[in-house]
C-alpha positions as CSV (number, residue, x, y, z in Angstrom):
1,M,-63.6,52.0,-74.2
2,A,-65.8,51.1,-71.2
3,S,-66.8,47.5,-70.7
4,G,-69.8,46.5,-72.8
5,V,-69.6,49.6,-75.0
6,K,-69.6,48.7,-78.7
7,A,-69.0,52.2,-80.0
8,E,-69.1,55.8,-78.7
9,V,-70.0,58.6,-81.1
10,I,-70.0,62.3,-80.0
11,G,-71.3,61.5,-76.5
12,V,-73.6,58.7,-77.5
13,K,-72.7,55.2,-76.1
14,F,-73.8,52.1,-78.0
15,F,-73.7,48.9,-75.9
16,C,-73.2,45.4,-77.0
17,D,-76.6,44.4,-75.8
18,G,-78.2,46.9,-78.2
19,T,-79.0,49.6,-75.6
20,V,-78.0,53.2,-76.1
21,D,-77.1,56.0,-73.7
22,R,-77.6,59.5,-75.2
23,S,-77.4,61.4,-72.0
24,Q,-74.0,62.9,-72.5
25,H,-74.8,63.9,-76.1
26,D,-78.0,65.6,-74.9
27,Q,-75.9,67.6,-72.4
28,L,-73.6,68.6,-75.2
29,I,-76.4,69.7,-77.5
30,P,-79.5,70.3,-75.3
31,T,-83.1,70.1,-76.5
32,V,-85.5,73.0,-76.3
33,P,-89.3,73.2,-76.3
34,P,-91.3,74.8,-79.1
35,S,-92.3,78.4,-78.8
36,P,-95.9,78.8,-80.1
37,S,-96.5,82.3,-78.6
38,I,-93.0,84.0,-78.4
39,A,-90.9,84.2,-81.5
40,T,-87.4,82.8,-81.4
41,A,-84.9,84.0,-84.1
42,G,-87.7,85.3,-86.2
43,A,-90.2,82.4,-86.0
44,F,-92.9,80.8,-83.8
45,S,-92.9,77.1,-83.4
46,K,-95.0,74.2,-82.2
47,D,-95.0,70.4,-82.3
48,V,-97.5,68.2,-84.2
49,P,-97.8,64.4,-84.1
50,F,-97.4,62.3,-87.3
51,D,-97.7,58.9,-85.6
52,S,-97.7,59.0,-81.7
53,S,-97.5,55.2,-81.6
54,I,-93.9,55.2,-82.9
55,G,-92.9,58.6,-81.7
56,V,-92.7,60.4,-85.1
57,W,-93.6,64.1,-85.0
58,G,-92.7,67.4,-86.6
59,R,-91.8,70.9,-85.3
60,V,-93.6,73.5,-87.4
61,Y,-92.0,76.9,-87.8
62,L,-94.0,80.0,-88.9
63,P,-92.2,83.3,-89.7
64,E,-92.9,86.0,-87.2
65,S,-93.6,88.4,-90.0
66,V,-96.7,86.5,-91.1
67,F,-98.0,85.2,-87.8
68,S,-101.6,86.1,-87.0
69,C,-104.1,84.8,-84.5
70,C,-106.9,85.4,-87.0
71,E,-107.4,82.6,-89.4
72,S,-108.4,83.5,-92.9
73,D,-108.5,81.9,-96.3
74,D,-107.6,84.1,-99.2
75,G,-106.6,81.4,-101.7
76,N,-102.9,81.1,-102.3
77,A,-102.2,84.8,-102.4
78,G,-99.5,85.7,-99.9
79,R,-99.3,82.1,-98.6
80,L,-95.9,80.5,-97.8
81,P,-94.2,77.5,-99.4
82,V,-93.5,74.6,-97.1
83,I,-90.1,73.0,-96.5
84,L,-90.1,69.5,-95.0
85,Y,-86.8,69.4,-93.3
86,F,-84.7,66.4,-92.0
87,H,-81.8,67.0,-89.6
88,G,-78.5,65.2,-89.8
89,G,-76.7,62.9,-87.3
90,G,-75.7,59.8,-89.2
91,F,-79.2,58.3,-88.6
92,V,-78.2,57.6,-84.9
93,M,-77.8,61.0,-83.3
94,C,-79.5,64.4,-82.9
95,S,-83.2,65.5,-82.7
96,A,-85.5,68.0,-84.2
97,A,-85.8,69.5,-80.7
98,Q,-82.0,70.1,-80.2
99,V,-81.2,73.8,-80.0
100,I,-78.8,73.7,-83.0
101,F,-81.6,72.5,-85.4
102,H,-84.3,74.5,-83.6
103,E,-82.5,77.8,-84.1
104,Y,-81.5,76.8,-87.6
105,C,-85.1,76.1,-88.7
106,C,-86.2,79.4,-87.0
107,K,-83.7,81.3,-89.1
108,L,-84.5,79.3,-92.3
109,A,-88.3,80.1,-91.9
110,A,-87.7,83.7,-91.2
111,R,-85.1,84.4,-94.0
112,I,-86.6,82.3,-96.7
113,R,-90.1,83.3,-95.6
114,A,-91.4,79.8,-95.7
115,M,-93.1,77.4,-93.3
116,V,-90.6,74.8,-92.1
117,I,-91.6,71.4,-90.7
118,S,-88.6,69.7,-89.0
119,V,-89.2,65.9,-88.8
120,E,-88.4,63.9,-85.7
121,Y,-87.7,60.4,-87.1
122,R,-86.7,57.2,-85.4
123,R,-83.0,56.6,-84.9
124,A,-80.7,53.7,-85.2
125,P,-79.5,51.3,-83.9
126,E,-82.8,50.9,-82.0
127,H,-84.6,51.4,-85.3
128,K,-82.4,50.3,-88.2
129,L,-82.8,51.6,-91.7
130,P,-85.2,51.9,-93.4
131,A,-87.0,53.2,-90.3
132,A,-85.8,56.8,-91.0
133,F,-86.8,56.6,-94.7
134,D,-90.2,55.2,-93.7
135,D,-90.7,58.0,-91.2
136,G,-89.8,60.6,-93.7
137,F,-92.3,59.2,-96.2
138,L,-94.9,59.1,-93.3
139,A,-94.3,62.9,-92.8
140,L,-94.6,63.5,-96.5
141,K,-98.0,61.7,-96.6
142,W,-99.2,63.6,-93.5
143,L,-98.3,66.9,-95.3
144,Q,-100.0,65.8,-98.5
145,G,-103.0,64.8,-96.4
146,Q,-103.2,68.4,-95.2
147,H,-103.3,69.5,-98.9
148,D,-105.9,66.9,-99.8
149,D,-108.1,67.5,-96.6
150,V,-107.3,64.1,-95.2
151,G,-107.1,63.9,-91.4
152,V,-107.1,66.7,-88.8
153,K,-106.3,70.1,-90.4
154,D,-103.5,72.0,-88.8
155,P,-104.6,75.7,-88.3
156,W,-101.2,77.2,-89.1
157,L,-101.0,75.3,-92.3
158,S,-104.6,76.1,-93.1
159,S,-104.1,79.8,-92.6
160,H,-100.6,80.4,-94.0
161,A,-99.3,77.6,-96.2
162,D,-99.4,77.1,-99.9
163,L,-99.4,73.3,-99.9
164,S,-99.0,73.2,-103.6
165,K,-95.4,74.3,-103.0
166,C,-93.6,71.6,-101.0
167,I,-89.8,71.3,-100.9
168,L,-87.9,68.4,-99.2
169,M,-84.6,69.6,-97.6
170,G,-82.0,67.8,-95.4
171,H,-78.5,67.9,-94.1
172,S,-76.0,65.0,-94.2
173,A,-78.0,61.9,-93.3
174,G,-81.1,64.1,-93.5
175,A,-80.3,64.7,-97.1
176,T,-80.0,61.0,-97.7
177,I,-83.4,60.7,-96.2
178,V,-84.7,63.3,-98.6
179,H,-83.4,61.3,-101.6
180,H,-84.8,58.0,-100.3
181,V,-88.2,59.5,-99.5
182,A,-88.4,60.8,-103.0
183,L,-87.5,57.3,-104.3
184,K,-90.3,55.8,-102.1
185,A,-92.7,58.4,-103.4
186,A,-91.8,57.5,-107.0
187,A,-92.1,53.7,-106.3
188,A,-95.6,54.3,-104.7
189,R,-96.9,55.7,-108.0
190,S,-99.8,57.4,-106.3
191,G,-99.2,61.1,-106.7
192,H,-96.7,61.5,-103.8
193,L,-93.8,62.4,-106.1
194,Q,-95.8,65.0,-107.9
195,F,-96.5,66.7,-104.6
196,I,-92.7,67.3,-104.2
197,R,-91.6,70.4,-106.1
198,G,-87.9,70.2,-105.3
199,L,-85.1,68.6,-103.3
200,I,-82.4,70.4,-101.4
201,L,-79.6,68.0,-100.3
202,G,-76.9,69.6,-98.1
203,V,-73.7,67.5,-98.0
204,P,-75.6,64.2,-98.5
205,F,-74.3,61.2,-96.6
206,F,-73.8,58.2,-98.9
207,G,-71.3,55.3,-98.7
208,G,-69.8,52.2,-100.3
209,I,-67.3,49.5,-99.9
210,A,-64.6,50.8,-102.3
211,R,-62.9,54.0,-101.0
212,T,-63.2,57.1,-103.2
213,S,-60.3,59.5,-103.7
214,S,-61.9,62.1,-101.4
215,E,-62.4,59.5,-98.6
216,I,-58.7,58.7,-98.7
217,K,-57.5,62.2,-99.1
218,Y,-59.8,63.9,-96.6
219,A,-60.3,61.0,-94.2
220,E,-59.5,63.3,-91.2
221,S,-60.2,66.7,-92.7
222,D,-63.1,67.3,-90.3
223,E,-62.5,67.2,-86.5
224,L,-66.0,65.6,-86.2
225,V,-66.9,63.8,-89.4
226,T,-64.0,61.5,-90.1
227,L,-64.0,58.4,-92.4
228,E,-63.8,56.2,-89.3
229,L,-66.9,57.9,-87.9
230,T,-68.9,57.4,-91.1
231,D,-68.0,53.7,-91.2
232,T,-69.2,53.4,-87.6
233,L,-72.5,55.2,-88.4
234,W,-73.2,52.9,-91.3
235,A,-72.5,49.9,-89.1
236,L,-74.9,51.1,-86.5
237,S,-77.7,52.1,-88.9
238,L,-77.7,49.4,-91.6
239,P,-79.8,46.2,-91.2
240,H,-78.1,43.4,-89.3
241,E,-75.4,41.6,-91.3
242,A,-75.5,44.3,-94.0
243,D,-72.4,46.1,-95.2
244,R,-71.8,49.3,-97.1
245,S,-72.8,47.6,-100.4
246,H,-76.4,47.8,-99.2
247,P,-78.8,49.9,-101.4
248,Y,-79.5,52.1,-98.4
249,C,-76.0,53.5,-98.7
250,S,-76.6,54.3,-102.4
251,F,-78.6,56.9,-104.3
252,V,-79.4,54.4,-107.1
253,P,-82.9,53.0,-106.9
254,A,-82.4,49.4,-105.7
255,E,-85.3,47.6,-107.5
256,N,-85.2,49.7,-110.7
257,P,-81.8,51.4,-111.4
258,D,-83.4,53.1,-114.5
259,L,-86.3,54.5,-112.5
260,L,-85.3,58.2,-112.9
261,K,-85.3,57.8,-116.7
262,T,-89.0,56.9,-116.7
263,I,-90.4,59.7,-114.4
264,Q,-90.3,63.4,-113.8
265,W,-87.9,63.7,-110.9
266,P,-88.1,66.9,-108.8
267,P,-85.3,69.5,-109.5
268,S,-82.4,69.0,-107.1
269,L,-80.0,71.4,-105.4
270,V,-76.9,69.5,-104.1
271,V,-74.5,71.3,-101.8
272,A,-71.0,69.9,-101.4
273,G,-67.8,70.9,-99.5
274,A,-64.7,70.2,-101.5
275,L,-62.8,69.1,-98.4
276,D,-65.5,66.7,-97.3
277,P,-64.5,63.0,-97.3
278,L,-67.9,62.3,-98.9
279,H,-67.3,64.9,-101.6
280,D,-66.8,62.3,-104.4
281,R,-70.0,60.5,-103.6
282,Q,-71.9,63.8,-103.7
283,I,-70.5,64.5,-107.1
284,E,-71.4,61.0,-108.2
285,L,-75.0,61.8,-107.1
286,V,-75.0,64.9,-109.2
287,E,-73.6,63.1,-112.2
288,F,-76.1,60.3,-111.8
289,I,-79.1,62.7,-111.8
290,R,-77.8,64.5,-114.8
291,K,-77.2,61.2,-116.7
292,E,-80.8,60.2,-116.0
293,G,-81.9,63.4,-117.8
294,Q,-83.1,65.2,-114.7
295,Q,-82.5,68.7,-113.4
296,V,-79.8,69.2,-110.8
297,I,-77.8,72.2,-109.6
298,L,-74.5,71.8,-107.8
299,K,-73.3,74.4,-105.3
300,E,-69.7,73.6,-104.2
301,Y,-67.8,75.3,-101.4
302,P,-64.0,74.8,-102.1
303,Y,-63.0,75.6,-98.5
304,Y,-65.6,73.6,-96.5
305,N,-65.6,70.0,-95.2
306,H,-68.7,68.1,-94.1
307,N,-69.4,70.0,-91.0
308,F,-71.5,73.0,-92.0
309,L,-75.2,73.7,-92.1
310,F,-76.1,75.2,-95.4
311,P,-77.3,78.0,-95.7
312,E,-75.9,79.0,-92.3
313,V,-72.4,78.7,-93.6
314,R,-69.3,79.5,-91.6
315,R,-68.0,82.6,-93.4
316,P,-70.3,85.6,-92.7
317,E,-69.7,86.9,-96.2
318,D,-71.2,83.7,-97.7
319,V,-74.5,83.7,-95.7
320,D,-76.5,86.1,-97.8
321,E,-75.5,84.4,-101.0
322,A,-76.4,81.0,-99.6
323,Y,-79.9,82.1,-98.7
324,M,-80.2,83.7,-102.2
325,I,-79.3,80.4,-103.8
326,I,-82.2,78.7,-102.0
327,Q,-84.6,81.5,-102.9
328,R,-83.7,81.3,-106.6
329,F,-84.0,77.6,-106.5
330,L,-87.4,77.7,-105.0
331,A,-88.6,80.3,-107.5
332,E,-87.4,78.1,-110.4
333,C,-89.1,75.0,-108.9
334,F,-92.4,76.8,-108.5
335,Q,-92.3,78.3,-112.0
336,Q,-92.2,74.9,-113.6
337,R,-95.9,74.1,-113.0
């Protein structure tokens, strides 16, 4: 490893002095601008600021099938649910603007027929956890403000969104952000949790000191996401001097472990790959939610490891079913109120 380099993760170099070089990573997975006037993969897109002072923003996706230059207000008839989405990357990599997540959100918006808002949150190690959790909560409050007529109204949301139907969705570390944002919403006790109608957690990224059976068995089952890599990502993203016993690695509420017993937690859909080193921790999450008396659905893929972007799964024959699972889950969430 080059002199002064503390760690190198998929083209990102982390130096001992705390600086980061993401140039090689950005060449591997380039960023793309939004497309507010020409549809890409079935959706238009644009960027909106959440907090310009800290660089937190969102990319909004509107399905091509419902796009109109004419703004109208016809109540909630024909309006679209909103998915607040958080990309993966172990808290230290990737961006909402990278082509892989941009095209993914375009397809998600078009096929689910929903407005998708992909959140650009601050990354570690420049911004250690809980920065990503705080930014996710900031995005949730911004969206709820649109519903409550607080702040500047976004015309796409005003014209096309049913803001009473908000789902939080994330992949890998993004799924971890989803869970912790919901915990922050519950702790705030100010109506934020009630605004969330459901949670979709794709291969959530949790950790701990003691090794699980799946971490040992599938330590190198994925050419990208190995157990060594997950250890490195936690070391880069956790607060200084913290280890994997820190509450940010866990799905259990830190200050009140029994919190979920006392509230109405949003229904959860947890997606797991049986060959994922993190599989056992994902099953522990499902069992924890069930033990707390809350609703959770587990969708498990026996032939996948960590590296897949549900519902854009690898096997073509699985794709339609994966989107149908999300559509059924949304319908069940929205029927409950």
